[in-house]
C-alpha positions in Angstrom: 71.0 128.7 73.6 71.9 130.4 76.9 71.8 128.5 80.2 71.1 130.1 83.5 74.6 130.3 85.0 73.6 129.5 88.6 71.4 126.5 87.6 74.2 125.2 85.3 76.8 125.4 88.0 74.6 123.6 90.5 74.1 120.7 88.0 77.9 120.6 87.4 78.7 120.6 91.1 76.3 117.8 91.8 77.7 115.6 89.0 81.3 116.3 90.0 80.5 115.5 93.6 78.9 112.2 92.7 81.9 111.2 90.5 84.3 112.4 93.1 82.7 110.2 95.8 82.9 107.2 93.6 86.6 107.4 93.5 87.2 108.5 97.1 87.2 106.9 100.5 87.3 108.6 103.8 91.1 108.3 103.4 92.0 109.4 99.9 91.8 109.2 96.2 90.9 105.8 94.7 90.3 103.8 91.6 86.7 103.0 90.6 85.0 100.1 92.3 85.6 96.7 91.0 83.4 95.2 88.2 80.2 93.5 89.1 78.4 95.2 92.0 79.0 98.9 91.6 80.4 99.1 95.1 81.9 95.6 95.4 80.8 92.7 97.6 81.5 92.1 101.3 84.6 89.9 101.5 84.9 86.9 103.8 85.7 88.3 107.3 88.4 85.6 107.7 90.7 87.5 105.2 90.4 90.9 106.9 92.9 90.2 109.6 90.8 91.9 112.3 87.5 91.5 114.0 84.6 93.6 112.7 82.8 95.8 115.2 79.5 94.0 116.0 76.6 95.7 114.1 78.9 97.4 111.5 77.4 97.3 108.0 79.4 96.9 104.7 79.2 99.9 102.4 81.7 99.3 99.7 85.1 97.8 98.6 87.7 100.4 98.0 90.6 99.4 95.7 93.8 101.1 96.9 96.6 102.6 94.8 98.6 99.5 95.5 97.1 96.7 93.3 98.1 94.0 95.8 95.8 95.6 98.5 92.2 96.7 98.9 90.2 98.3 101.6 86.7 97.6 102.8 84.5 100.4 104.2 82.0 99.8 107.0 79.8 102.1 109.0 78.5 101.8 112.5 75.6 103.5 114.3 77.8 103.5 117.5 79.6 106.7 118.5 83.3 106.9 117.6 84.2 106.6 121.3 82.4 103.3 121.7 84.0 101.9 118.5 87.4 103.2 119.6 87.0 101.4 123.0 86.1 98.2 121.2 89.2 98.2 119.0 91.4 99.3 121.9 90.4 96.0 123.6 90.5 93.8 120.5 93.8 95.2 119.3 95.5 96.0 122.6 98.8 94.5 121.5 98.8 96.3 118.1 100.6 99.6 117.5 98.1 102.5 117.1 98.8 105.9 115.4 96.6 109.0 115.3 96.5 111.8 112.8 94.2 114.7 111.7 92.6 114.6 108.3 90.0 117.0 107.0 89.8 118.5 110.5 88.9 115.2 112.2 90.9 112.8 114.3 91.7 109.4 112.7 92.9 106.3 114.5 94.8 103.6 112.7 95.9 100.2 114.1 98.9 98.7 112.2 98.1 94.9 112.0 101.7 93.9 111.1 104.9 94.6 112.9 106.8 95.2 109.7 104.7 98.2 108.5 107.5 100.8 108.0 105.9 103.8 109.6 108.3 105.6 112.0 107.5 106.4 115.6 107.2 110.1 114.7 105.2 109.7 111.5 104.6 112.6 109.1 101.9 113.2 106.4 103.9 111.4 103.7 104.1 108.2 105.9 100.3 107.9 105.9 100.3 106.8 102.3 101.8 103.5 103.5 98.4 102.7 105.0 97.2 102.0 101.4 99.6 99.1 101.0 99.7 97.7 104.6 97.2 95.7 106.6 95.5 98.1 109.0 92.2 99.2 110.6 91.3 102.9 110.5 88.5 104.6 112.4 87.0 108.1 112.1 83.8 110.0 112.7 81.1 109.8 110.0 80.6 113.1 108.2 77.2 113.1 106.5 78.0 116.0 104.1 80.9 114.2 102.6 78.6 111.2 101.8 75.5 113.0 100.6 76.1 112.1 96.9 76.7 108.5 97.8 73.5 108.4 99.9 71.6 110.0 97.1 72.9 107.4 94.6 72.2 104.4 96.8 68.7 105.8 97.4 68.0 105.3 93.7 68.8 101.6 93.8 66.6 99.1 95.6 69.5 96.6 96.1 71.3 99.1 98.3 68.4 99.7 100.7 70.2 98.1 103.7 73.4 100.1 103.1 71.4 103.3 102.6 69.7 102.7 106.0 73.1 102.2 107.6 74.5 105.3 106.1 71.6 107.4 107.2 72.2 106.4 110.9 76.0 106.1 110.7 78.2 107.8 113.4 81.5 106.0 112.7 83.5 104.8 109.6 85.6 101.7 109.9 88.1 100.9 107.0 90.0 97.7 107.0 92.9 97.3 104.5 94.2 93.8 103.7 96.5 92.1 101.2 95.0 90.2 98.2 97.8 87.5 98.2 96.3 85.7 95.2 97.1 88.7 93.0 100.7 89.1 94.2 102.9 87.3 91.6 106.0 88.0 93.7 104.5 86.2 96.6 103.6 83.2 94.5 107.0 83.0 92.9 108.9 83.2 96.1 107.2 80.3 97.9 109.6 77.4 98.4 113.1 76.8 99.8 116.1 78.7 98.5 119.8 78.2 99.0 122.4 80.9 99.2 125.2 80.6 96.6 127.5 83.5 97.4 131.1 82.2 97.6 132.4 85.5 98.8 130.0 85.4 101.8 131.0 82.3 103.7 128.8 83.3 106.7 125.8 82.9 104.4 126.8 80.4 101.7 124.6 77.2 101.7 122.2 78.7 104.3 118.6 78.3 103.3 115.5 80.4 103.5 112.0 79.2 103.0 108.9 81.2 102.2 105.6 79.7 103.1 101.9 80.3 102.0 101.0 81.6 105.5 103.5 84.5 105.1 106.0 82.9 107.4 109.7 82.4 106.6 112.5 80.3 108.1 116.3 81.1 107.7 118.5 78.1 108.6 122.3 78.5 109.0 124.8 75.7 108.6 127.5 75.0 111.3 130.1 76.6 109.0 127.8 79.7 108.7 127.6 80.0 112.4 131.4 79.7 112.9 132.1 82.3 110.2 129.5 84.7 111.5 130.9 84.3 115.1 134.4 85.2 113.8 133.2 88.4 112.2 131.2 89.4 115.2 134.1 88.9 117.6 135.8 92.2 118.4 132.8 94.3 117.4 131.5 96.8 119.9 128.3 94.8 120.5 130.3 91.6 121.3 133.4 93.2 123.0 135.1 90.8 125.3 133.3 87.7 123.9 135.1 84.8 122.2 133.9 83.5 118.8 133.0 80.2 120.6 130.6 82.0 123.1 129.1 84.1 120.2 128.5 80.9 118.3 126.5 79.5 121.2 124.3 82.6 121.1 123.8 82.3 117.4 122.9 78.6 117.6 120.3 79.4 120.3 118.4 81.5 117.7 119.1 79.2 114.7 116.9 78.8 112.7 115.4 82.3 112.5 111.6 82.3 112.1 109.3 85.2 111.4 106.9 86.8 108.9 107.5 88.3 105.5 105.7 90.6 103.2 106.2 91.7 99.6 105.4 95.2 98.3 106.1 95.4 94.6 109.9 94.9 94.4 110.6 95.2 98.2 110.5 92.6 100.9 110.3 92.9 104.7 111.2 90.2 107.2 110.1 90.5 110.8 111.1 88.3 113.7 111.4 88.3 117.5 114.7 86.4 117.5 117.0 87.3 114.6 119.9 85.0 113.6 121.6 87.9 111.8 120.9 91.6 111.4 118.0 93.2 113.1 114.5 92.2 114.1 113.1 93.8 110.9 115.0 93.5 107.6 113.9 95.4 104.5 115.4 95.3 101.1 115.0 95.2 97.3 114.3 91.9 95.8 114.6 90.6 92.2 113.2 87.2 91.1 114.3 85.5 87.9 113.0 82.0 87.5 115.1 79.7 89.7 117.2 82.5 91.1 116.5 85.6 93.3 118.7 88.2 94.9 118.0 90.5 97.8 119.7 93.6 99.1 118.8 94.2 102.7 119.6 97.7 104.1 123.2 97.8 105.5 123.9 94.2 104.3 125.6 92.7 101.3 123.5 91.7 98.3 122.8 88.0 98.5 121.9 85.5 95.7 119.8 82.4 96.1 118.8 79.5 93.9 115.6 77.5 94.2 116.3 74.3 96.1 112.7 73.0 95.9 109.1 74.3 95.8 106.7 73.9 98.7 
């Protein structure tokens, strides 16, 4: 039996468009929505990490390519300029980047200082947004969402979302970390002691990782003395004695900041580092009661679990 080629192609295109939209967000390719509600359920606003634009309506949950994160898509009937002004005020102390995607300007606010996007970001860096807490904003493009609107129009339970899509002018996407699904995060919580005999400036120092994503590094007096000796004579501390350097280190001891795990990497961010820089990133390996970490430009360090929190 022969099919009319034009009609056949129209049917195929409509089917492919509907399937494509189910696995796409405004920002890129996705996995299918989570089980249960076809488009997921609106999460508790407390876990999003940012205020939601008043009047914005939940559309769907968007699982990211990183299994430890997911995104939530909302639409607003307010023009992009008004939503932009709202987040500029709400997130005035947060770094913002802009880029062009599909011919439209996109704004993204990086909700954590440790997000490793360089000052002059390129296209490849934007993939990091899928595995980092952030808020993105863009203009709503009705043609891209026509299949979704048609699908929601066939289901009574999506009536409110359909109405919101039909009057939408802006898209807000908030990406957050699902900590409960991050086994590395759970395993790392507690207090750990450094056991490296060949690194006297770190041996017996402790690092604790807490459920609120904070960490504390505490150096012993011997650590401070050894560290001061090594720093003396370096370009940064030229002309300073080990004793005066030790005073500076003690003023910052213990080091406190925030940490995040992304698969087998860890990032530490602090305003007052005891050692190294304000942001330390490295590879981490956890094996029961022992873990090791290799921070960039630092020796590999090994810790044993001292106690669980």
